[in-house]
C-alpha positions in Angstrom: -4.8 -3.6 7.6 -1.3 -4.0 7.4 0.9 -5.0 4.2 4.5 -6.2 3.3 6.9 -5.4 0.4 8.4 -9.0 -0.2 11.4 -10.2 -0.2 12.6 -12.0 -3.2 12.5 -15.2 -0.6 9.1 -14.9 -0.8 8.9 -14.9 -4.9 8.7 -16.8 -6.9 11.4 -17.7 -9.3 10.3 -15.6 -12.5 9.3 -12.5 -9.9 13.6 -13.1 -8.6 14.2 -12.7 -11.9 13.0 -9.7 -11.9 14.1 -8.5 -9.0 17.4 -8.9 -9.4 17.3 -7.1 -12.9 15.8 -4.3 -10.5 18.9 -3.7 -7.8 21.3 -4.5 -11.6 19.4 -1.7 -13.2 18.6 0.5 -9.7 20.5 -0.4 -7.3 16.3 -1.5 -5.7 13.4 -3.3 -5.7 11.4 0.2 -6.0 8.6 -0.9 -3.0 5.8 -0.5 -5.2 7.2 -2.6 -8.2 7.6 -5.5 -5.9 4.3 -5.3 -4.6 3.1 -7.1 -7.9 4.9 -9.3 -6.9 2.8 -10.7 -4.5 1.0 -12.3 -7.5 3.1 -15.0 -9.9 2.3 -12.6 -13.2 0.9 -9.7 -12.2 4.8 -7.9 -12.2 5.8 -8.9 -15.5 2.5 -8.2 -17.0 3.0 -5.0 -15.2 6.5 -4.6 -16.9 5.2 -6.0 -20.5 1.8 -3.8 -19.9 3.8 -0.3 -18.9 6.8 -1.1 -22.0 4.6 -1.4 -24.9 5.5 1.0 -27.7 3.7 3.8 -27.7 2.9 6.3 -30.2 4.1 9.0 -27.2 7.5 9.9 -26.3 8.9 9.5 -23.1 7.8 13.1 -22.3 4.7 13.1 -23.5 4.0 10.0 -21.3 5.6 11.1 -17.8 3.4 14.4 -18.2 0.9 11.7 -17.7 2.3 9.7 -15.2 3.1 12.6 -13.1 -0.5 15.0 -13.5 -2.7 11.7 -12.7 -0.3 10.8 -9.8 -1.6 14.0 -8.7 -5.1 13.3 -9.0 -5.0 10.1 -7.6 -3.0 11.4 -5.1 -0.4 8.8 -5.2 3.1 9.9 -2.6 4.7 6.9 -4.6 4.5 7.6 -8.2 4.8 10.8 -8.1 8.3 10.6 -6.5 9.2 8.0 -8.7 8.1 9.8 -12.1 9.6 13.3 -10.5 12.8 10.8 -10.9 12.2 9.7 -14.2 10.7 12.8 -15.5 13.8 14.4 -14.5 16.3 11.4 -16.3 14.0 12.1 -18.8 14.5 16.2 -19.2 11.7 17.9 -17.3 13.3 20.7 -14.9 12.4 21.1 -11.4 9.8 23.8 -12.5 8.8 22.6 -14.9 7.4 19.2 -12.9 6.3 21.3 -10.6 4.0 23.3 -13.7 3.2 19.8 -15.3 1.6 18.2 -11.8 -0.2 22.0 -11.5 -1.5 20.9 -15.1 -0.3 24.6 -15.9 2.5 23.8 -18.4 3.1 27.0 -20.1 6.2 26.6 -21.2 5.0 24.0 -24.2 1.4 24.2 -25.5 1.4 20.8 -26.8 2.4 19.4 -23.8 -0.2 21.4 -22.3 -3.6 19.7 -23.9 -2.2 17.1 -23.8 -2.0 16.9 -20.1 -5.6 19.1 -19.9 -6.9 15.8 -21.2 -4.9 14.1 -19.0 -6.0 15.6 -16.0 -9.7 15.7 -17.1 -10.3 12.1 -17.9 -8.6 10.9 -14.7 -11.1 13.5 -13.1 -14.5 12.8 -14.1 -14.0 8.9 -15.7 -13.5 8.7 -19.0 -15.4 11.3 -19.1 -12.6 14.2 -20.6 -14.9 18.0 -21.6 -15.4 18.6 -25.1 -13.4 21.4 -24.9 -10.4 19.1 -23.5 -11.3 16.7 -26.2 -11.3 18.8 -29.3 -7.6 21.1 -27.5 -6.0 17.7 -28.2 -6.4 17.0 -31.7 -5.9 20.9 -32.7 -3.0 21.0 -30.9 -2.0 17.9 -33.6 -2.5 14.3 -31.8 -4.3 11.5 -33.4 -7.1 8.7 -32.7 -3.7 6.8 -32.1 -2.7 8.9 -30.0 -5.3 9.2 -28.3 -5.1 5.6 -27.3 -2.0 5.3 -26.5 -3.1 9.1 -23.8 -5.5 6.6 -22.3 -3.7 3.1 -22.1 -1.3 5.4 -19.9 -3.3 7.1 -18.1 -4.9 3.4 -16.7 -1.2 2.2 -15.9 -1.3 4.7 -13.7 -4.4 4.3 -12.6 -3.5 0.9 -11.4 0.1 1.7 -9.8 -1.7 4.4 -7.6 -4.4 2.1 -6.4 -2.2 0.2 -5.4 -0.1 2.3 -4.0 -3.5 4.2 -1.9 -4.9 1.0 -0.9 -1.5 -0.6 0.8 0.8 2.9 1.8 4.2 1.0 1.5 7.6 3.0 2.6 8.8 5.3 -0.1 12.1 4.2 -1.8 12.2 7.3 -3.5 13.2 10.9 -2.7 11.2 13.4 -0.7 9.8 16.5 -3.8 7.8 19.4 -3.2 3.8 19.4 -1.4 1.8 21.4 -3.5 
């Protein structure tokens, strides 16, 4: 099956406005986000879901996005979130460590990454030790909810790319 990325002329007026906002902010419309615009409301829904207020920091959310995308083998999201993670302050070496599930530079973040990795790998059933480590690292029940929401949002985009295999418009990154 062949999938194409919609152009501004192929989407609704509301989605065209969002495309214009992406062009203004990034200089282009990321292909994966454009794919959501084949549906009248999905792009707005996804952006709203992804930009909701959270108890997690930007760095924590990006660590989750990276490990979930690595587990799910989504090359598009790995490349895009590598750029976002760099902008959030992670080094190239730290990003590779997060993708490997090894975060020796921050014990709290390591507990978060291990929890997100196991939750993704085990389809919502992380080991008791991963759950205990998460809470022992100082995370709360509210954080738990936000981790699950962040994982869920990333699974949506991972699956969309893994199914469509649309062209990746982010810079190359190292393979693991």
